[in-house]
C-alpha positions as a printed Julia matrix, in Angstrom:
271×3 Matrix{Float64}:
 120.55   92.83   88.5
 119.03   96.08   87.32
 115.7    95.95   85.52
 114.59   99.15   83.81
 110.98   99.24   82.67
 111.29  101.21   79.45
 107.67  100.35   78.78
 105.08   98.62   80.95
 101.72   99.72   79.55
  99.17   97.72   77.6
  98.94  100.46   74.99
 100.06  104.03   74.31
  98.95  107.39   75.64
 100.81  110.39   77.02
 103.65  109.08   79.17
 102.74  105.46   78.49
 105.03  103.07   76.59
 104.44   99.46   75.58
 106.41   96.53   76.93
 110.2    96.68   76.97
 112.36   95.62   79.93
 116.08   96.44   79.85
 118.26   94.16   81.99
 121.72   95.37   82.99
 121.94   97.57   79.88
 122.66   94.64   77.52
 119.6    92.38   77.53
 116.19   93.53   76.28
 113.01   91.62   77.02
 110.47   92.61   74.35
 110.79   95.63   72.11
 107.71   97.78   72.51
 107.56  101.55   72.2
 109.57  102.09   75.4
 112.7   101.3    73.38
 112.3   104.66   71.67
 113.36  106.52   74.83
 116.88  105.08   74.73
 119.84  107.06   73.43
 121.68  105.75   70.38
 124.57  104.69   72.6
 122.18  102.77   74.84
 120.54  101.13   71.82
 123.93  100.03   70.55
 124.94   98.6    73.94
 122.19   95.97   73.76
 123.54   92.62   72.61
 120.47   90.36   72.9
 116.7    90.71   72.63
 114.28   88.07   73.93
 110.74   88.34   72.56
 107.78   86.82   74.38
 105.53   86.82   71.31
 104.94   88.54   67.99
 102.26   91.12   68.77
 103.17   94.62   67.63
 103.2    96.18   71.1
 106.04   93.79   71.97
 108.06   93.72   68.73
 107.27   96.92   66.82
 110.29   98.91   67.91
 112.67   96.08   67.06
 112.29   97.28   63.46
 113.24  100.86   64.34
 116.0    99.66   66.65
 117.55   97.72   63.77
 117.34  100.79   61.54
 119.0   102.96   64.2
 121.95  100.55   64.56
 122.8   100.33   60.86
 126.06  102.1    60.1
 127.21  101.99   63.72
 129.97   99.81   65.17
 127.42   97.82   67.2
 127.75   94.05   66.67
 124.96   91.95   65.2
 121.95   92.1    67.51
 120.88   88.59   68.49
 117.09   88.15   68.68
 115.76   85.11   70.54
 112.14   83.96   70.29
 109.84   81.0    69.79
 110.03   79.55   66.26
 106.48   80.77   65.6
 107.48   84.32   66.54
 110.54   84.22   64.3
 108.39   83.05   61.42
 106.1    86.07   61.89
 109.11   88.42   61.96
 110.47   86.95   58.75
 107.17   86.87   56.86
 105.48   90.03   58.06
 108.08   92.47   59.38
 111.58   92.0    57.98
 110.24   91.06   54.56
 111.56   93.93   52.36
 107.99   95.15   52.0
 106.81   96.42   55.35
 110.44   96.9    56.47
 113.89   96.05   55.11
 115.29   92.61   55.88
 117.89   93.62   58.43
 118.93   89.97   58.8
 120.71   90.46   55.45
 121.72   94.14   55.69
 124.19   95.67   55.26
 125.4    92.21   54.19
 124.36   88.6    54.8
 127.67   87.92   56.55
 127.48   90.95   58.87
 123.78   91.76   59.33
 122.29   94.24   61.77
 120.39   91.44   63.5
 120.14   87.68   63.57
 117.17   85.51   64.58
 117.55   82.53   66.92
 114.74   80.07   67.79
 114.09   79.28   71.44
 112.76   75.88   72.48
 110.01   75.98   75.1
 111.74   73.28   77.11
 115.29   74.61   76.98
 116.93   77.61   78.61
 119.64   79.77   77.12
 122.53   81.68   78.63
 123.2    85.21   77.41
 126.29   86.63   79.06
 125.7    86.54   82.82
 121.95   85.98   82.42
 120.16   82.67   82.09
 116.76   82.71   80.41
 114.17   80.05   81.2
 111.05   80.04   78.99
 107.78   79.96   80.93
 104.37   78.73   79.73
 101.8    81.33   78.71
  98.22   81.28   77.45
  97.68   83.96   74.82
  95.92   84.49   71.5
  99.07   83.53   69.6
 102.09   81.39   70.56
 103.72   83.13   73.52
 105.99   82.56   76.47
 107.03   84.2    79.67
 110.63   84.27   80.87
 112.55   83.86   84.09
 115.79   85.85   84.14
 118.43   84.43   86.48
 121.92   85.45   87.54
 124.22   84.02   90.16
 122.45   86.17   92.77
 118.81   86.48   91.76
 115.86   85.28   89.71
 112.95   87.38   88.42
 110.01   86.11   86.37
 108.01   87.97   83.71
 104.74   86.53   82.44
 104.61   88.3    79.1
 101.02   88.39   77.84
  98.97   85.59   79.37
  95.65   84.68   80.8
  95.1    81.95   83.39
  97.69   79.26   82.71
  98.13   76.45   85.28
 101.41   75.43   83.67
 102.87   78.88   84.37
 102.33   78.55   88.11
 103.68   75.01   88.13
 106.82   76.25   86.39
 107.26   79.13   88.85
 107.08   76.75   91.78
 110.13   74.9    90.47
 112.43   77.84   91.22
 114.17   77.47   94.55
 114.27   81.23   95.0
 112.22   83.88   93.21
 112.89   87.55   93.98
 109.93   88.93   92.08
 107.18   88.36   89.54
 106.08   90.85   86.89
 102.69   89.78   85.58
 100.12   91.35   83.34
  96.56   92.38   84.15
  95.29   93.96   80.98
  91.51   94.12   81.35
  88.86   94.79   84.03
  86.52   92.13   85.38
  83.58   93.15   83.21
  85.63   92.02   80.17
  86.52   88.63   81.66
  85.02   86.64   78.79
  87.09   88.61   76.27
  90.19   88.34   78.47
  89.97   84.54   78.62
  89.28   84.36   74.89
  92.38   86.33   73.87
  94.66   85.41   76.76
  94.81   88.2    79.35
  94.28   88.47   83.08
  91.57   90.42   84.9
  91.81   91.37   88.6
  89.52   88.57   89.78
  91.33   85.9    87.78
  94.76   87.15   88.78
  93.89   87.4    92.47
  92.64   83.82   92.43
  95.87   82.49   90.94
  98.16   84.59   93.13
  96.39   83.41   96.29
  96.52   79.76   95.22
  99.95   79.51   93.67
 102.43   82.18   94.79
 103.96   82.59   98.23
 102.81   85.9    99.75
 106.37   87.07  100.48
 107.28   87.18   96.76
 106.91   90.75   95.43
 104.49   91.14   92.52
 104.48   93.95   89.97
 101.44   94.43   87.73
 102.04   95.48   84.13
 100.28   95.82   80.78
  97.18   97.67   82.04
  95.23   99.18   79.17
  95.39  102.96   79.76
  91.65  103.44   79.27
  90.94  100.82   81.96
  93.89  101.32   84.32
  92.02  103.13   87.08
  89.24  100.53   87.06
  91.72   97.64   87.08
  93.58   99.18   90.03
  90.3    99.71   91.9
  89.25   96.1    91.33
  92.65   94.73   92.34
  92.49   96.7    95.59
  89.18   95.02   96.37
  90.49   91.47   95.97
  94.14   91.67   97.04
  95.87   93.32  100.01
  97.42   96.59   98.84
 100.8    95.54  100.25
 100.76   92.4    98.06
 101.13   94.18   94.71
 102.89   97.08   93.06
 102.43   98.63   89.63
 105.35   98.63   87.23
 105.73  102.16   85.95
 107.23  103.25   82.63
 110.79  104.4    83.33
 111.02  102.71   86.73
 114.24  100.94   87.76
 114.25   97.88   90.01
 117.32   96.26   91.55
 117.43   92.6    92.51
 120.1    90.55   94.22
 122.23   90.54   97.33
 121.67   93.64   99.44
 118.86   94.97   97.23
 115.33   95.82   98.38
 113.31   96.07   95.15
 109.96   95.68   96.81
 109.36   99.05   98.45
 105.6    99.53   98.27
 104.28  101.97   95.69
 101.23  103.51   97.28
 100.08  105.64   94.38
 100.34  105.35   90.64
  99.55  108.09   88.19
  97.59  106.38   85.43
  97.7   108.85   82.57
């Protein structure tokens, strides 16, 4: 399985893109600003999008993606999300006010995209990929996802703060080849982080030590650019440097038989 981090930042700045993970060219997890770096052919090759929640840094470029695909031969793009997320998309994005309703264009019978609710307790199979929703603790209804194939399984937290149910769910997987988890804010903003549902280095280190086997590779994502250096400094103080890596915008990871996705990244250029 190839995972391409089109976007892995908690906000935008030069060279930084917000969350979008492309799996094997056809499956997109979240649709942040990283989607904008894809060619039109690559945009049209995507068949399914799974959204972790409705915040703009995770769904904003779905609107532009839909616009780019209109008039092409690409099939209807299937968008999968929690019912609460779909409701937000219908009411506040694809509402013919902020943006055209691409669930009915160019026609209701052959729209650019279709919206499909995901139950928190049920997985779904999209081609060769199986998606398992994972618990998350965020300011709005949210989920993480585990992406599985016949050869591998990788988990992505989406946006979350400390969430005991997440770690319980991860422990149910017989084999986990990697975890991508957010750490958006530094320790001095811990009260805010808990309030709105984000991790800080101290909180993340505590949960990793208690709940995740040390041999499972961990990639950190969603650092706020203005705080990235401080977050990295604080993580280095509380976790062994070989325990974590930082998911970089544009980076490709390969998981599965014969793959070694966990080569240590010793330096990261936080722009």
